[in-house]
C-alpha positions as CSV (number, residue, x, y, z in Angstrom):
1,M,-40.5,16.9,-67.6
2,R,-37.4,17.2,-65.5
3,H,-36.2,13.8,-66.8
4,L,-36.5,15.0,-70.4
5,A,-34.5,18.1,-69.6
6,R,-31.8,16.0,-68.0
7,K,-31.8,13.6,-71.0
8,R,-31.4,16.5,-73.4
9,R,-28.5,17.9,-71.3
10,D,-26.8,14.5,-71.2
11,E,-27.2,14.2,-75.0
12,E,-25.6,17.6,-75.5
13,F,-22.8,16.8,-73.1
14,R,-22.1,13.5,-74.9
15,A,-22.1,15.2,-78.3
16,R,-19.5,17.7,-77.1
17,V,-17.4,14.9,-75.7
18,A,-17.6,13.0,-79.0
19,E,-16.4,16.1,-80.9
20,F,-13.4,16.3,-78.7
21,Y,-12.5,12.6,-77.9
22,G,-14.2,10.9,-80.8
23,P,-17.5,9.0,-81.2
24,D,-16.3,5.8,-79.6
25,I,-16.4,6.9,-76.0
26,I,-18.7,4.6,-74.0
27,F,-20.9,6.1,-71.2
28,W,-22.8,4.4,-68.4
29,D,-26.4,5.4,-68.7
30,D,-27.8,7.9,-66.2
31,H,-24.5,8.5,-64.5
32,D,-23.1,11.6,-66.3
33,N,-23.1,13.4,-63.0
34,A,-20.5,10.8,-61.8
35,I,-18.0,11.5,-64.6
36,I,-14.8,12.8,-63.1
37,G,-13.1,13.3,-66.4
38,F,-11.6,11.5,-69.4
39,V,-8.4,9.5,-69.3
40,T,-5.9,9.7,-72.1
41,R,-2.8,7.5,-72.5
42,C,-0.2,7.4,-75.2
43,G,-1.2,5.0,-78.0
44,Q,-4.6,4.1,-76.4
45,E,-8.1,5.3,-76.8
46,P,-9.4,7.8,-74.3
47,F,-12.1,6.7,-71.9
48,A,-14.6,8.1,-69.3
49,L,-13.6,7.9,-65.6
50,Y,-16.5,7.7,-63.1
51,D,-16.6,8.4,-59.4
52,T,-17.9,5.1,-57.9
53,G,-19.2,6.8,-54.8
54,Q,-21.4,9.1,-56.8
55,A,-22.6,6.2,-58.9
56,V,-23.6,4.4,-55.7
57,K,-25.5,7.5,-54.6
58,N,-27.3,7.5,-58.0
59,Y,-28.4,3.9,-57.6
60,V,-29.5,4.4,-54.0
61,K,-31.6,7.4,-55.2
62,D,-33.2,5.0,-57.7
63,G,-34.1,2.5,-54.9
64,M,-31.1,0.2,-54.4
65,T,-29.4,-0.3,-51.0
66,E,-25.7,0.8,-50.9
67,E,-24.7,-2.9,-50.9
68,E,-26.8,-3.7,-53.9
69,A,-25.5,-0.6,-55.7
70,Q,-21.8,-1.6,-55.0
71,E,-22.5,-5.2,-56.1
72,W,-24.1,-4.0,-59.3
73,I,-21.2,-1.7,-60.1
74,D,-18.6,-4.4,-59.3
75,F,-20.3,-6.9,-61.6
76,N,-21.5,-4.7,-64.4
77,W,-19.0,-1.9,-64.6
78,N,-15.9,-4.0,-64.4
79,A,-16.7,-5.9,-67.6
80,W,-14.4,-5.3,-70.6
81,I,-16.5,-4.0,-73.6
82,G,-13.7,-2.6,-75.7
83,P,-10.8,-0.1,-75.6
84,T,-13.0,2.8,-74.5
85,T,-14.6,0.8,-71.6
86,P,-15.2,3.4,-68.8
87,G,-13.1,3.2,-65.7
88,S,-14.2,3.8,-62.2
89,L,-12.3,5.4,-59.3
90,E,-12.8,4.8,-55.6
91,V,-12.0,8.1,-53.9
92,L,-10.1,7.5,-50.7
93,D,-11.0,9.6,-47.6
């Protein structure tokens, strides 16, 4: 039941984002809690910006090791899938 509530919340959040930034924003599934914000640049499409550290924590919570999670992100999140491909940010301590 908790998963359904989170999914509904995520869908509502994404609908609000689409109203503001347009329907072409791409999201990584199950990582809305890792979104830092949305990047806008002159003459380019806005895109979602994710906190890589939080995404690693999400994957670890789902059963991956930290190393597996970082490798997954490095390989899958760094693929170009269009002008609204999400970005990721490594927060420095």
